[in-house]
C-alpha positions, 0 to 999 in steps of 0.5 A: 532481494531486489526491488521491482517497479510496478504500475498500478491503477488506483482510484484517484481519491483513495490514492490522495487520501492514502498519500496524505496518510503516509505523509502524516506518518512519514511512511512510504506508499511502496513499503505500506503496499509491500507490508499489505501484500506480505499480510495477504500471503500470510493469511492476515485478514483485511477489510475487502469492501 
């Protein structure tokens, strides 16, 4: 499958915290978002505050 580019509007503080989280764990933000989306599609629960 081909990857596509998307544009998101995210709270700056949340983005910066998540960016640090990913950097510390040597993860990419895009892959983590993709995994989150796959989980939602599969019906996995998440904390929706």
